[in-house]
N, C-alpha and C positions, 0 to 999 in steps of 0.2 A: 785369750792366749793362756792366762794363768790357770783357768779351769781345765784346759786341754792338758797342760803340763801336769797338774795335780792328778787328773784321771790316768795319765800315762804312768806316773810313779805308782799309783795304787794298783794298776793292772800288772806292773812289773813285780810288785811285792807279792801279789796273789800267785802269780806264775812261779816265782822263786820258792815259795813255801808250800806249793802243792794245793793251794786253795782255789785255784781257777777251775771252772767247770771242765770236766773231762769230755773229750770227744767220744761219742759212742760208736764203736766199731761194729760191723755186722757180726751176727752170731756165726760161729764156725760151721754149725750145721743147724738146719731148721726143719721141723716136722710140721706139716699142715694136713688138714683133713677136709674133704668135701663129700657130699652125698649127691646122688642123682635125683633124689626126690625128698621132699620135706614131709610127705605123708604116704601111708600105705594102708592096706587092710589085712586082716588075718589071711594067711595064704600067700601074701605078696612078698616081693623081694626088694631089697635096697642095695645099691652098689656104694660101698664105703671106700673112697680112694684116699690113700695115704701117700704124700709126696715128701721125700727126703731130699733137701737141697744142700749141696756142699758149698759153703761160702769161704772155705779155707783155701790156702794156696797149695794144699797137699791132698792126695787121694784119700777118700774114706775107704779103709780096708775092712772094717768090721763094724757091724751094728747089732745091738741087742735091743729088743723092744718088747714092751708088754702092752696088752690092751685088756681093759677090764670095764665092766659096766659101772656107770655112775651110781652113787648111793640112791638117788631117786628111782633109778631103774630097778635096783634090787628090792625096793619097797613094794613093787607090784609083782608078786610071784605068779599072777595070772598071765603076765606077758611072757610068752614062750617064743624063743628064737634060737637060731644056731648059724654059725658060719659054714656055708656049704661050698664055697669056691674061692679060688685065689688066682689072680693073674698078675704078671709083671709086664708092664708096657716096655716094649723095645723099639728100636729104630725101624724094625721090619714088621711090626704088629704087636702081638702079645704072646706070652708063653705061660703055661701053667706054673704055679709055684706051690710049695708045700709049707707046712708049719702054720696052720691057721689057728692054733691054740695060743693061749696067753704066754707061753714060755719061749717060743722061738720065732717070732715074727721077723726078726732081723735078717735071717738068711734069705728071706724073700726078695730083698733088694738086689739080688744078683751079684755080679762081679763088682769091682771097685767103682766108686762114684767119683769121677775126676773133678778137679776144681771148677766151680761155676756151673756144674751140671746137676741134674736131679733125676731121681728114679721114682716112679709111681707104681704102687701096688694097690690093686683093687680087690677087696674082700666082698663076697656076696653074702649078705645077711638075709636069711630066710625066716620070715615070720610064720610060726606054726599055724596050720589051718584052724586049730582050736584055741588059739591065743586069745587072751582078753583084749579089749579094745579101749579106746579113749584114754590112752596112756602114752608116755614118751619113752623112747629107747635111746640111750646115749652112752658113750664110752669115753674113757680117758686113757692116756698113754704116757709112759715114761720111756726114754731111750738113752742109750749109751753108744757113742761112736768113737772109734779109734782111727787116727790118721797115719799116713805113711811116714810122718816125721816123729812118731812115737808119742804124740800128744793125744789127749782124749777130751771128750766133752759129754756132759750129761744134760738132759733137758726134760722138762715136763713139770707138772702135768700139762698135756695138750689135750683139749677137749674136742670131740667130734660134734658136728651139728646134730641136734636131736631130731629123731624121726617120730612123728605122731602116728600111732596106730589107730585108725578110725574104724568105727563099726560100719559094716557093709550096708 
C-alpha cells in the first residue's frame, strides 16, 4: 500500500509540473506516397501517388507542395525522366489536374479536404528511352496546409519510395 501511495504522489507531482509524458495527438495533415512499381526500365512509366489526409476538425482550404529529386537521384545525370501526367482521384473516377512542376502541386488536390477525408493525386513519371539504368529515382516533398479555422501546418520532408531503373 505504501508503494502505491508513493507512486501516486510522484505521478501527481509530475503532472502538476508538466513533466509527465505528453499524449501524442494525430498530425493535423499527413502526406504519404506510394508507387505502383518498384522497378522499371528506360522508356517505362511509374505512377507516383500522393495522398493528403486531413486529421484536423476543420477543412483544408489551401495546400502548397513541392516535389524535388533526392540528392542521390541528382548525382546520376544519366537518369532522365519527366512528369507527363497528373490525375486527381474523385468519388466518380478521376479527373486531370495541372501543375506537375515543383512550384504548384498543391492546387492538384482539388476543392477543400473535409475533416477525416483524404485526396489522392497521381503523377505519371516517364523514364526517357535513352535514360541510364541501374540507378534509383526518388523524390522528397514539403507541404504547407491552411485550415478553415485559420490555423496552418507545415510538414516534410516526406520521401517517395525509390524506383530502380533496370537495364532491359
